[in-house]
Biopython code that builds the backbone (N, CA, C, O; Angstrom):
import numpy as np
from Bio.PDB.StructureBuilder import StructureBuilder

atoms = [
    (1, "MET", "N", (29.782, -26.477, 34.480)),
    (1, "MET", "CA", (29.532, -25.320, 34.861)),
    (1, "MET", "C", (28.912, -24.463, 34.328)),
    (1, "MET", "O", (29.583, -23.833, 33.511)),
    (2, "PRO", "N", (27.566, -24.051, 34.465)),
    (2, "PRO", "CA", (27.084, -22.813, 33.802)),
    (2, "PRO", "C", (27.710, -21.499, 33.425)),
    (2, "PRO", "O", (27.708, -20.609, 34.276)),
    (3, "THR", "N", (28.057, -21.356, 32.659)),
    (3, "THR", "CA", (28.760, -19.484, 32.580)),
    (3, "THR", "C", (27.291, -18.186, 32.360)),
    (3, "THR", "O", (26.361, -18.029, 31.570)),
    (4, "GLU", "N", (27.704, -17.657, 33.297)),
    (4, "GLU", "CA", (26.982, -16.529, 33.454)),
    (4, "GLU", "C", (27.459, -15.746, 32.396)),
    (4, "GLU", "O", (28.588, -16.020, 31.989)),
    (5, "SER", "N", (26.586, -14.447, 31.638)),
    (5, "SER", "CA", (26.330, -13.852, 30.465)),
    (5, "SER", "C", (26.482, -12.543, 31.488)),
    (5, "SER", "O", (25.433, -12.582, 32.131)),
    (6, "LYS", "N", (27.264, -11.393, 31.969)),
    (6, "LYS", "CA", (26.447, -10.666, 32.518)),
    (6, "LYS", "C", (25.676, -9.802, 31.674)),
    (6, "LYS", "O", (25.623, -10.496, 30.658)),
    (7, "GLN", "N", (25.001, -8.683, 31.393)),
    (7, "GLN", "CA", (24.440, -8.053, 30.187)),
    (7, "GLN", "C", (24.528, -6.591, 30.802)),
    (7, "GLN", "O", (24.451, -6.370, 32.011)),
    (8, "THR", "N", (24.675, -5.758, 29.965)),
    (8, "THR", "CA", (24.818, -5.291, 30.265)),
    (8, "THR", "C", (23.671, -3.785, 29.994)),
    (8, "THR", "O", (22.870, -4.147, 29.132)),
    (9, "TYR", "N", (23.378, -2.427, 30.389)),
    (9, "TYR", "CA", (22.014, -2.182, 30.293)),
    (9, "TYR", "C", (22.475, -1.118, 29.560)),
    (9, "TYR", "O", (23.575, -1.198, 29.014)),
    (10, "SER", "N", (21.682, 0.031, 29.453)),
    (10, "SER", "CA", (22.120, 1.571, 29.300)),
    (10, "SER", "C", (21.619, 2.343, 29.847)),
    (10, "SER", "O", (20.411, 2.318, 29.613)),
    (11, "PRO", "N", (22.018, 3.390, 30.778)),
    (11, "PRO", "CA", (21.885, 3.862, 31.714)),
    (11, "PRO", "C", (20.455, 4.337, 32.215)),
    (11, "PRO", "O", (19.981, 4.534, 33.334)),
    (12, "GLU", "N", (19.841, 4.465, 30.600)),
    (12, "GLU", "CA", (17.652, 4.727, 30.489)),
    (12, "GLU", "C", (16.968, 3.674, 31.500)),
    (12, "GLU", "O", (16.294, 3.837, 32.517)),
    (13, "VAL", "N", (17.373, 2.631, 30.870)),
    (13, "VAL", "CA", (16.647, 1.206, 31.123)),
    (13, "VAL", "C", (17.373, 1.133, 32.408)),
    (13, "VAL", "O", (16.915, 0.021, 32.668)),
    (14, "ILE", "N", (18.027, 1.354, 33.299)),
    (14, "ILE", "CA", (18.426, 1.490, 34.475)),
    (14, "ILE", "C", (17.840, 2.510, 35.149)),
    (14, "ILE", "O", (17.137, 2.032, 36.040)),
    (15, "GLN", "N", (17.806, 3.632, 35.136)),
    (15, "GLN", "CA", (17.347, 4.525, 35.706)),
    (15, "GLN", "C", (15.479, 4.212, 35.637)),
    (15, "GLN", "O", (14.750, 4.503, 36.585)),
    (16, "GLU", "N", (14.892, 3.500, 34.165)),
    (16, "GLU", "CA", (13.834, 3.282, 34.315)),
    (16, "GLU", "C", (13.610, 2.503, 35.297)),
    (16, "GLU", "O", (13.124, 3.197, 36.190)),
    (17, "ALA", "N", (13.680, 1.643, 35.563)),
    (17, "ALA", "CA", (13.975, 0.158, 35.732)),
    (17, "ALA", "C", (13.716, 0.530, 37.648)),
    (17, "ALA", "O", (12.872, -0.030, 38.347)),
    (18, "ALA", "N", (14.728, 1.627, 38.128)),
    (18, "ALA", "CA", (14.964, 1.698, 39.403)),
    (18, "ALA", "C", (13.792, 2.360, 39.924)),
    (18, "ALA", "O", (13.483, 2.201, 41.104)),
    (19, "GLN", "N", (12.878, 3.344, 38.880)),
    (19, "GLN", "CA", (11.943, 4.643, 39.274)),
    (19, "GLN", "C", (10.363, 4.007, 40.128)),
    (19, "GLN", "O", (9.696, 4.180, 41.148)),
    (20, "LEU", "N", (10.414, 2.921, 38.447)),
    (20, "LEU", "CA", (9.560, 2.064, 38.528)),
    (20, "LEU", "C", (10.001, 0.741, 39.991)),
    (20, "LEU", "O", (8.956, 0.407, 40.550)),
    (21, "ALA", "N", (10.576, 0.420, 40.269)),
    (21, "ALA", "CA", (10.867, -0.204, 41.271)),
    (21, "ALA", "C", (10.537, 0.441, 42.244)),
    (21, "ALA", "O", (9.757, -0.145, 42.994)),
    (22, "LYS", "N", (10.939, 1.782, 42.622)),
    (22, "LYS", "CA", (10.192, 2.102, 43.806)),
    (22, "LYS", "C", (9.263, 2.700, 43.868)),
    (22, "LYS", "O", (8.999, 3.463, 44.796)),
    (23, "LYS", "N", (8.348, 2.422, 42.601)),
    (23, "LYS", "CA", (7.170, 2.969, 42.631)),
    (23, "LYS", "C", (6.091, 1.768, 43.400)),
    (23, "LYS", "O", (5.084, 1.694, 44.103)),
    (24, "VAL", "N", (7.467, 0.634, 42.454)),
    (24, "VAL", "CA", (5.485, -0.672, 43.398)),
    (24, "VAL", "C", (6.075, -1.124, 44.585)),
    (24, "VAL", "O", (5.765, -2.179, 45.138)),
    (25, "LYS", "N", (7.263, -0.017, 45.139)),
    (25, "LYS", "CA", (7.787, -1.158, 46.774)),
    (25, "LYS", "C", (6.732, -0.572, 47.667)),
    (25, "LYS", "O", (6.199, 0.534, 47.752)),
    (26, "ALA", "N", (6.599, -1.991, 48.455)),
    (26, "ALA", "CA", (5.704, -2.048, 49.151)),
    (26, "ALA", "C", (6.454, -2.269, 50.755)),
    (26, "ALA", "O", (7.495, -2.875, 51.010)),
    (27, "PRO", "N", (5.498, -1.532, 51.718)),
    (27, "PRO", "CA", (6.098, -0.951, 53.121)),
    (27, "PRO", "C", (7.391, -1.615, 53.563)),
    (27, "PRO", "O", (8.524, -1.143, 53.654)),
    (28, "GLN", "N", (6.666, -3.518, 53.954)),
    (28, "GLN", "CA", (7.930, -4.282, 54.125)),
    (28, "GLN", "C", (8.861, -4.441, 52.987)),
    (28, "GLN", "O", (10.078, -4.422, 53.169)),
    (29, "GLN", "N", (8.377, -4.585, 51.924)),
    (29, "GLN", "CA", (9.877, -5.089, 51.220)),
    (29, "GLN", "C", (11.081, -4.162, 51.924)),
    (29, "GLN", "O", (11.042, -3.029, 52.405)),
    (30, "THR", "N", (12.492, -5.424, 51.735)),
    (30, "THR", "CA", (13.601, -4.831, 51.883)),
    (30, "THR", "C", (14.719, -4.184, 50.627)),
    (30, "THR", "O", (14.044, -3.888, 49.641)),
    (31, "LYS", "N", (16.003, -3.934, 50.435)),
    (31, "LYS", "CA", (16.695, -3.453, 49.747)),
    (31, "LYS", "C", (16.799, -4.481, 48.582)),
    (31, "LYS", "O", (16.707, -4.287, 47.370)),
    (32, "GLU", "N", (17.056, -5.842, 49.411)),
    (32, "GLU", "CA", (17.389, -7.221, 48.681)),
    (32, "GLU", "C", (16.300, -6.808, 47.660)),
    (32, "GLU", "O", (16.420, -6.059, 46.691)),
    (33, "GLN", "N", (15.199, -7.477, 48.111)),
    (33, "GLN", "CA", (13.811, -7.374, 47.125)),
    (33, "GLN", "C", (13.615, -6.345, 46.669)),
    (33, "GLN", "O", (12.854, -6.601, 45.736)),
    (34, "THR", "N", (13.845, -4.898, 46.685)),
    (34, "THR", "CA", (13.821, -4.170, 45.731)),
    (34, "THR", "C", (15.134, -4.201, 44.735)),
    (34, "THR", "O", (15.197, -3.348, 43.849)),
    (35, "LYS", "N", (15.652, -4.684, 44.804)),
    (35, "LYS", "CA", (16.986, -4.633, 44.348)),
    (35, "LYS", "C", (16.499, -6.230, 42.961)),
    (35, "LYS", "O", (16.856, -6.125, 41.787)),
    (36, "ILE", "N", (16.095, -6.869, 43.215)),
    (36, "ILE", "CA", (15.602, -8.139, 43.466)),
    (36, "ILE", "C", (14.451, -7.521, 41.585)),
    (36, "ILE", "O", (14.553, -7.632, 40.363)),
    (37, "ILE", "N", (13.802, -7.101, 42.306)),
    (37, "ILE", "CA", (12.653, -6.303, 41.971)),
    (37, "ILE", "C", (12.948, -5.609, 40.418)),
    (37, "ILE", "O", (12.273, -5.589, 39.389)),
    (38, "GLU", "N", (14.447, -4.991, 40.816)),
    (38, "GLU", "CA", (14.464, -4.037, 39.577)),
    (38, "GLU", "C", (15.130, -4.315, 38.585)),
    (38, "GLU", "O", (15.293, -3.701, 37.531)),
    (39, "GLN", "N", (15.745, -5.822, 39.154)),
    (39, "GLN", "CA", (16.606, -6.348, 37.861)),
    (39, "GLN", "C", (15.513, -7.157, 37.342)),
    (39, "GLN", "O", (15.954, -7.718, 36.340)),
    (40, "GLY", "N", (14.504, -7.434, 37.505)),
    (40, "GLY", "CA", (13.330, -7.798, 36.963)),
    (40, "GLY", "C", (13.093, -7.256, 35.574)),
    (40, "GLY", "O", (12.940, -7.626, 34.410)),
    (41, "ILE", "N", (13.159, -5.909, 36.520)),
    (41, "ILE", "CA", (12.536, -5.051, 35.961)),
    (41, "ILE", "C", (13.306, -4.258, 34.525)),
    (41, "ILE", "O", (12.676, -3.836, 33.556)),
    (42, "ARG", "N", (14.508, -4.209, 34.666)),
    (42, "ARG", "CA", (15.787, -4.289, 34.353)),
    (42, "ARG", "C", (16.266, -4.827, 33.057)),
    (42, "ARG", "O", (16.989, -4.439, 32.139)),
    (43, "LYS", "N", (15.203, -6.429, 33.511)),
    (43, "LYS", "CA", (15.493, -7.238, 32.074)),
    (43, "LYS", "C", (14.560, -6.703, 31.072)),
    (43, "LYS", "O", (14.718, -6.039, 30.047)),
    (44, "GLY", "N", (13.340, -7.289, 31.800)),
    (44, "GLY", "CA", (11.865, -6.958, 30.693)),
    (44, "GLY", "C", (11.796, -5.729, 30.037)),
    (44, "GLY", "O", (11.087, -5.493, 29.059)),
    (45, "LEU", "N", (12.646, -4.855, 30.670)),
    (45, "LEU", "CA", (12.818, -3.421, 29.848)),
    (45, "LEU", "C", (13.584, -3.854, 29.002)),
    (45, "LEU", "O", (12.911, -4.205, 28.033)),
    (46, "ALA", "N", (15.181, -4.111, 28.754)),
    (46, "ALA", "CA", (15.715, -4.747, 28.219)),
    (46, "ALA", "C", (15.020, -5.058, 26.987)),
    (46, "ALA", "O", (14.815, -4.428, 25.949)),
    (47, "GLN", "N", (14.698, -6.287, 27.431)),
    (47, "GLN", "CA", (13.909, -7.263, 26.346)),
    (47, "GLN", "C", (12.531, -6.700, 25.624)),
    (47, "GLN", "O", (12.267, -6.988, 24.457)),
    (48, "TYR", "N", (11.939, -6.118, 26.196)),
    (48, "TYR", "CA", (11.284, -5.270, 25.442)),
    (48, "TYR", "C", (11.423, -3.731, 24.076)),
    (48, "TYR", "O", (10.689, -3.164, 23.266)),
    (49, "LYS", "N", (12.633, -3.668, 24.494)),
    (49, "LYS", "CA", (13.543, -2.434, 23.838)),
    (49, "LYS", "C", (13.447, -3.314, 22.639)),
    (49, "LYS", "O", (12.679, -3.278, 21.678)),
    (50, "LYS", "N", (14.538, -4.205, 22.981)),
    (50, "LYS", "CA", (15.207, -5.365, 21.724)),
    (50, "LYS", "C", (14.058, -5.892, 20.778)),
    (50, "LYS", "O", (14.118, -5.627, 19.578)),
    (51, "GLN", "N", (12.958, -6.671, 21.319)),
    (51, "GLN", "CA", (11.945, -6.667, 20.328)),
    (51, "GLN", "C", (11.516, -5.319, 19.433)),
    (51, "GLN", "O", (11.628, -5.154, 18.218)),
    (52, "GLN", "N", (10.981, -4.400, 20.463)),
    (52, "GLN", "CA", (11.226, -2.927, 19.240)),
    (52, "GLN", "C", (12.142, -2.786, 18.261)),
    (52, "GLN", "O", (11.673, -2.474, 17.166)),
    (53, "LYS", "N", (13.106, -2.899, 18.320)),
    (53, "LYS", "CA", (14.218, -2.860, 17.886)),
    (53, "LYS", "C", (14.318, -3.756, 16.365)),
    (53, "LYS", "O", (14.451, -3.144, 15.305)),
    (54, "ALA", "N", (14.220, -5.563, 16.427)),
    (54, "ALA", "CA", (13.680, -5.919, 15.643)),
    (54, "ALA", "C", (12.635, -5.447, 14.940)),
    (54, "ALA", "O", (12.882, -4.776, 13.938)),
    (55, "GLN", "N", (11.216, -5.710, 15.334)),
    (55, "GLN", "CA", (10.415, -5.632, 15.043)),
    (55, "GLN", "C", (10.316, -3.348, 14.207)),
    (55, "GLN", "O", (9.126, -3.102, 14.006)),
    (56, "ALA", "N", (11.057, -2.321, 13.905)),
    (56, "ALA", "CA", (11.571, -1.919, 13.708)),
    (56, "ALA", "C", (12.281, -2.056, 12.553)),
    (56, "ALA", "O", (12.162, -1.554, 11.435)),
    (57, "ARG", "N", (13.110, -2.903, 13.082)),
    (57, "ARG", "CA", (13.918, -3.714, 11.477)),
    (57, "ARG", "C", (13.333, -4.321, 10.383)),
    (57, "ARG", "O", (13.449, -4.063, 9.185)),
    (58, "ASP", "N", (12.723, -5.116, 10.927)),
    (58, "ASP", "CA", (11.257, -5.765, 10.268)),
    (58, "ASP", "C", (10.760, -4.827, 9.122)),
    (58, "ASP", "O", (10.910, -4.920, 7.903)),
    (59, "GLN", "N", (10.110, -3.879, 9.903)),
    (59, "GLN", "CA", (9.274, -3.046, 9.178)),
    (59, "GLN", "C", (9.410, -2.511, 7.897)),
    (59, "GLN", "O", (8.835, -2.515, 6.809)),
    (60, "ASP", "N", (11.024, -1.755, 8.800)),
    (60, "ASP", "CA", (12.458, -1.106, 7.829)),
    (60, "ASP", "C", (12.469, -2.291, 6.386)),
    (60, "ASP", "O", (12.221, -1.714, 5.327)),
    (61, "LYS", "N", (12.629, -3.248, 6.304)),
    (61, "LYS", "CA", (12.780, -4.122, 5.639)),
    (61, "LYS", "C", (11.787, -4.522, 4.211)),
    (61, "LYS", "O", (11.787, -4.556, 2.980)),
    (62, "GLN", "N", (10.964, -4.789, 5.460)),
    (62, "GLN", "CA", (9.438, -4.772, 4.257)),
    (62, "GLN", "C", (9.048, -2.921, 3.474)),
    (62, "GLN", "O", (8.050, -2.814, 2.761)),
    (63, "ARG", "N", (9.497, -2.296, 3.607)),
    (63, "ARG", "CA", (9.300, -1.042, 3.432)),
    (63, "ARG", "C", (10.334, -0.897, 2.440)),
    (63, "ARG", "O", (9.860, -0.237, 1.515)),
    (64, "LYS", "N", (11.272, -1.146, 2.260)),
    (64, "LYS", "CA", (12.339, -1.137, 1.412)),
    (64, "LYS", "C", (12.391, -2.347, 0.383)),
    (64, "LYS", "O", (13.213, -2.285, -0.531)),
    (65, "LYS", "N", (11.522, -3.478, 0.498)),
    (65, "LYS", "CA", (10.900, -4.240, -0.403)),
    (65, "LYS", "C", (9.756, -4.135, -1.411)),
    (65, "LYS", "O", (9.418, -4.554, -2.518)),
    (66, "GLN", "N", (9.322, -3.299, -0.358)),
    (66, "GLN", "CA", (7.889, -2.674, -1.420)),
    (66, "GLN", "C", (8.485, -1.668, -2.119)),
    (66, "GLN", "O", (7.921, -1.525, -3.203)),
    (67, "LEU", "N", (9.401, -0.902, -1.951)),
    (67, "LEU", "CA", (9.400, 0.020, -2.660)),
    (67, "LEU", "C", (10.218, -0.122, -3.592)),
    (67, "LEU", "O", (10.011, 0.466, -4.653)),
    (68, "LYS", "N", (11.427, -0.993, -3.410)),
    (68, "LYS", "CA", (12.249, -2.036, -4.961)),
    (68, "LYS", "C", (10.768, -2.648, -5.542)),
    (68, "LYS", "O", (10.187, -2.423, -6.604)),
    (69, "ARG", "N", (10.468, -3.372, -4.582)),
    (69, "ARG", "CA", (9.555, -4.060, -6.230)),
    (69, "ARG", "C", (8.387, -2.885, -6.555)),
    (69, "ARG", "O", (7.675, -3.367, -7.436)),
    (70, "LYS", "N", (8.077, -2.021, -6.326)),
    (70, "LYS", "CA", (7.559, -1.004, -7.039)),
    (70, "LYS", "C", (8.611, 0.220, -8.485)),
    (70, "LYS", "O", (8.319, 0.726, -9.569)),
    (71, "GLU", "N", (9.790, 0.179, -7.626)),
    (71, "GLU", "CA", (10.419, 0.997, -8.799)),
    (71, "GLU", "C", (10.519, -0.565, -9.991)),
    (71, "GLU", "O", (10.722, -0.201, -11.149)),
    (72, "LEU", "N", (10.423, -1.879, -9.855)),
    (72, "LEU", "CA", (10.542, -2.952, -10.852)),
    (72, "LEU", "C", (9.623, -3.026, -11.897)),
    (72, "LEU", "O", (9.612, -3.163, -13.120)),
    (73, "GLU", "N", (8.657, -2.848, -10.719)),
    (73, "GLU", "CA", (6.773, -2.315, -11.683)),
    (73, "GLU", "C", (7.271, -1.380, -12.885)),
    (73, "GLU", "O", (7.455, -1.637, -14.075)),
    (74, "ASP", "N", (7.429, -0.159, -12.117)),
    (74, "ASP", "CA", (7.409, 1.149, -13.028)),
    (74, "ASP", "C", (9.171, 1.310, -13.917)),
    (74, "ASP", "O", (9.354, 2.277, -14.656)),
    (75, "THR", "N", (10.182, 0.367, -13.724)),
    (75, "THR", "CA", (11.180, 0.444, -14.468)),
    (75, "THR", "C", (10.678, -0.991, -15.968)),
    (75, "THR", "O", (11.302, -1.212, -17.006)),
    (76, "HIS", "N", (9.516, -1.603, -15.516)),
    (76, "HIS", "CA", (9.013, -1.931, -15.957)),
    (76, "HIS", "C", (7.710, -2.214, -17.070)),
    (76, "HIS", "O", (7.490, -2.929, -18.047)),
    (77, "ASP", "N", (6.973, -1.119, -16.217)),
    (77, "ASP", "CA", (6.484, -0.598, -17.657)),
    (77, "ASP", "C", (6.510, 0.486, -18.404)),
    (77, "ASP", "O", (5.773, 0.825, -19.330)),
    (78, "MET", "N", (7.245, 0.903, -18.018)),
    (78, "MET", "CA", (8.055, 2.234, -18.736)),
    (78, "MET", "C", (9.117, 1.233, -19.807)),
    (78, "MET", "O", (9.026, 1.503, -21.005)),
    (79, "ARG", "N", (9.749, 0.511, -19.551)),
    (79, "ARG", "CA", (9.788, -0.404, -20.642)),
    (79, "ARG", "C", (8.934, -1.235, -21.704)),
    (79, "ARG", "O", (9.337, -1.491, -22.838)),
    (80, "ALA", "N", (8.115, -1.490, -21.359)),
    (80, "ALA", "CA", (6.951, -1.895, -21.801)),
    (80, "ALA", "C", (5.966, -0.910, -22.860)),
    (80, "ALA", "O", (5.385, -1.118, -23.925)),
    (81, "ASP", "N", (6.100, 0.073, -22.093)),
    (81, "ASP", "CA", (5.446, 1.391, -22.927)),
    (81, "ASP", "C", (6.432, 1.563, -24.109)),
    (81, "ASP", "O", (6.189, 1.802, -25.292)),
    (82, "ALA", "N", (7.772, 1.351, -23.380)),
    (82, "ALA", "CA", (9.025, 2.148, -24.826)),
    (82, "ALA", "C", (8.422, 1.213, -25.823)),
    (82, "ALA", "O", (7.734, 1.569, -26.779)),
    (83, "ASP", "N", (8.723, 0.059, -25.532)),
    (83, "ASP", "CA", (8.212, -1.516, -26.751)),
    (83, "ASP", "C", (7.489, -0.966, -27.777)),
    (83, "ASP", "O", (7.705, -0.700, -28.959)),
    (84, "THR", "N", (6.416, -0.847, -26.881)),
    (84, "THR", "CA", (4.640, -0.964, -27.956)),
    (84, "THR", "C", (5.504, 0.475, -28.460)),
    (84, "THR", "O", (5.257, 0.604, -29.659)),
    (85, "GLN", "N", (6.033, 1.123, -28.189)),
    (85, "GLN", "CA", (5.764, 2.422, -28.936)),
    (85, "GLN", "C", (6.918, 3.035, -30.560)),
    (85, "GLN", "O", (6.895, 3.764, -31.552)),
    (86, "ARG", "N", (7.936, 1.880, -29.648)),
    (86, "ARG", "CA", (9.079, 1.625, -30.952)),
    (86, "ARG", "C", (8.629, 0.667, -31.563)),
    (86, "ARG", "O", (9.247, 0.407, -32.595)),
    (87, "HIS", "N", (7.606, -0.104, -31.281)),
    (87, "HIS", "CA", (7.895, -1.694, -32.669)),
    (87, "HIS", "C", (6.146, -0.787, -33.057)),
    (87, "HIS", "O", (6.156, -0.863, -34.285)),
    (88, "ALA", "N", (5.250, -0.298, -32.810)),
    (88, "ALA", "CA", (4.112, 0.495, -33.015)),
    (88, "ALA", "C", (4.385, 0.620, -34.310)),
    (88, "ALA", "O", (5.570, 0.950, -34.368)),
    (89, "LEU", "N", (3.711, 0.496, -35.931)),
    (89, "LEU", "CA", (3.843, 1.285, -37.263)),
    (89, "LEU", "C", (2.263, 2.045, -36.931)),
    (89, "LEU", "O", (1.334, 1.748, -36.180)),
    (90, "PRO", "N", (2.455, 2.927, -37.699)),
    (90, "PRO", "CA", (1.969, 4.225, -37.880)),
    (90, "PRO", "C", (0.356, 3.313, -38.683)),
    (90, "PRO", "O", (0.178, 2.531, -39.617)),
    (91, "ALA", "N", (-0.265, 3.803, -37.946)),
    (91, "ALA", "CA", (-1.700, 3.105, -39.269)),
    (91, "ALA", "C", (-2.120, 3.271, -40.848)),
    (91, "ALA", "O", (-3.003, 2.607, -41.393)),
    (92, "TRP", "N", (-1.398, 4.185, -41.418)),
    (92, "TRP", "CA", (-1.732, 4.546, -42.575)),
    (92, "TRP", "C", (-0.410, 3.714, -43.421)),
    (92, "TRP", "O", (-0.665, 3.680, -44.624)),
    (93, "LEU", "N", (1.369, 2.821, -42.967)),
    (93, "LEU", "CA", (1.393, 2.527, -43.475)),
    (93, "LEU", "C", (0.993, 1.023, -43.958)),
    (93, "LEU", "O", (1.107, 0.806, -45.164)),
    (94, "PRO", "N", (0.558, 0.025, -43.166)),
    (94, "PRO", "CA", (-0.113, -1.182, -44.307)),
    (94, "PRO", "C", (-0.696, -0.288, -45.340)),
    (94, "PRO", "O", (-0.062, -0.577, -46.355)),
    (95, "TRP", "N", (-1.620, 0.709, -45.666)),
    (95, "TRP", "CA", (-2.871, 1.390, -46.415)),
    (95, "TRP", "C", (-1.723, 1.490, -47.793)),
    (95, "TRP", "O", (-1.766, 0.856, -48.847)),
    (96, "SER", "N", (-1.146, 2.081, -47.534)),
    (96, "SER", "CA", (-0.166, 2.518, -47.815)),
    (96, "SER", "C", (0.712, 1.921, -48.905)),
    (96, "SER", "O", (1.055, 2.287, -50.029)),
    (97, "LEU", "N", (0.942, 0.870, -48.144)),
    (97, "LEU", "CA", (1.800, 0.173, -49.356)),
    (97, "LEU", "C", (0.898, -1.214, -49.989)),
    (97, "LEU", "O", (1.325, -2.086, -50.746)),
    (98, "LEU", "N", (-0.246, -1.101, -49.496)),
    (98, "LEU", "CA", (-1.536, -2.095, -50.666)),
    (98, "LEU", "C", (-1.904, -0.582, -51.563)),
    (98, "LEU", "O", (-1.903, -0.676, -52.791)),
    (99, "LEU", "N", (-2.072, 0.168, -51.217)),
    (99, "LEU", "CA", (-2.444, 1.194, -52.160)),
    (99, "LEU", "C", (-1.279, 1.017, -53.505)),
    (99, "LEU", "O", (-1.701, 0.830, -54.646)),
    (100, "VAL", "N", (0.002, 1.089, -53.249)),
    (100, "VAL", "CA", (0.964, 0.768, -53.797)),
    (100, "VAL", "C", (1.022, -0.404, -54.909)),
    (100, "VAL", "O", (0.879, -0.442, -56.131)),
    (101, "SER", "N", (1.284, -1.279, -53.954)),
    (101, "SER", "CA", (0.572, -2.787, -54.380)),
    (101, "SER", "C", (-0.396, -3.120, -55.656)),
    (101, "SER", "O", (-0.223, -3.850, -56.632)),
    (102, "TRP", "N", (-1.376, -2.371, -55.290)),
    (102, "TRP", "CA", (-2.646, -2.695, -55.967)),
    (102, "TRP", "C", (-2.286, -1.834, -57.552)),
    (102, "TRP", "O", (-2.346, -2.452, -58.614)),
    (103, "VAL", "N", (-1.893, -0.243, -57.484)),
    (103, "VAL", "CA", (-1.305, 0.288, -58.410)),
    (103, "VAL", "C", (-0.547, 0.171, -59.336)),
    (103, "VAL", "O", (-0.579, 0.539, -60.510)),
    (104, "GLY", "N", (0.801, -0.882, -58.167)),
    (104, "GLY", "CA", (1.801, -1.056, -59.695)),
    (104, "GLY", "C", (0.868, -2.421, -60.350)),
    (104, "GLY", "O", (1.001, -2.715, -61.538)),
    (105, "PHE", "N", (0.005, -3.136, -59.520)),
    (105, "PHE", "CA", (-0.492, -4.689, -60.393)),
    (105, "PHE", "C", (-1.410, -3.671, -61.576)),
    (105, "PHE", "O", (-1.627, -4.277, -62.625)),
    (106, "VAL", "N", (-1.998, -2.130, -61.524)),
    (106, "VAL", "CA", (-2.858, -2.370, -62.179)),
    (106, "VAL", "C", (-1.954, -2.106, -63.668)),
    (106, "VAL", "O", (-2.337, -2.598, -64.729)),
    (107, "SER", "N", (-0.772, -1.298, -63.565)),
    (107, "SER", "CA", (-0.080, -0.579, -64.019)),
    (107, "SER", "C", (0.512, -1.936, -64.927)),
    (107, "SER", "O", (0.500, -2.102, -66.146)),
    (108, "TYR", "N", (0.957, -2.705, -63.986)),
    (108, "TYR", "CA", (2.164, -4.314, -65.025)),
    (108, "TYR", "C", (0.527, -4.901, -66.163)),
    (108, "TYR", "O", (0.654, -5.162, -67.360)),
    (109, "VAL", "N", (-0.594, -4.970, -65.550)),
    (109, "VAL", "CA", (-1.862, -5.804, -66.302)),
    (109, "VAL", "C", (-2.069, -4.826, -67.584)),
    (109, "VAL", "O", (-1.993, -5.193, -68.757)),
    (110, "LEU", "N", (-2.356, -3.461, -67.113)),
    (110, "LEU", "CA", (-2.173, -2.367, -68.211)),
    (110, "LEU", "C", (-1.232, -2.424, -69.164)),
    (110, "LEU", "O", (-1.524, -1.989, -70.278)),
    (111, "THR", "N", (-0.446, -2.750, -69.018)),
    (111, "THR", "CA", (0.871, -2.215, -69.907)),
    (111, "THR", "C", (1.296, -3.814, -70.761)),
    (111, "THR", "O", (2.376, -3.953, -71.336)),
    (112, "ILE", "N", (0.336, -4.808, -70.705)),
    (112, "ILE", "CA", (0.533, -6.234, -70.767)),
    (112, "ILE", "C", (-0.318, -5.863, -72.518)),
    (112, "ILE", "O", (-0.531, -6.783, -73.309)),
]
sb = StructureBuilder()
sb.init_structure("model")
sb.init_model(0)
sb.init_chain("A")
sb.init_seg("    ")
for serial, (resi, resn, name, xyz) in enumerate(atoms, 1):
    if name == "N":
        sb.init_residue(resn, " ", resi, " ")
    sb.init_atom(name, np.array(xyz, "f"), 0.0, 1.0, " ", f" {name:<3s}", serial, name[0])
structure = sb.get_structure()
């Protein structure tokens, strides 16, 4: 036996479906036919709203992923900058060490 699942619709969807069904009603159309049309419109509106909600959720997820990725990149860039600043030696340090070693070598040679 196929089970029928009764779907509950929001009052806004029911009202919109009733208004649309009345607008498209033909002069010879019976109340039953109008109800069937209204049910079809109701199902269509509910499905459309579900799709819109799903798209909005997907867009929100993408936006959050982009924000998270951007934060990670910014954090990584800041860490890389801090590392280069921490490990960068001043330009005068190697030259001064070279000069001190030469002075020491010359003084050693002169004392011999």
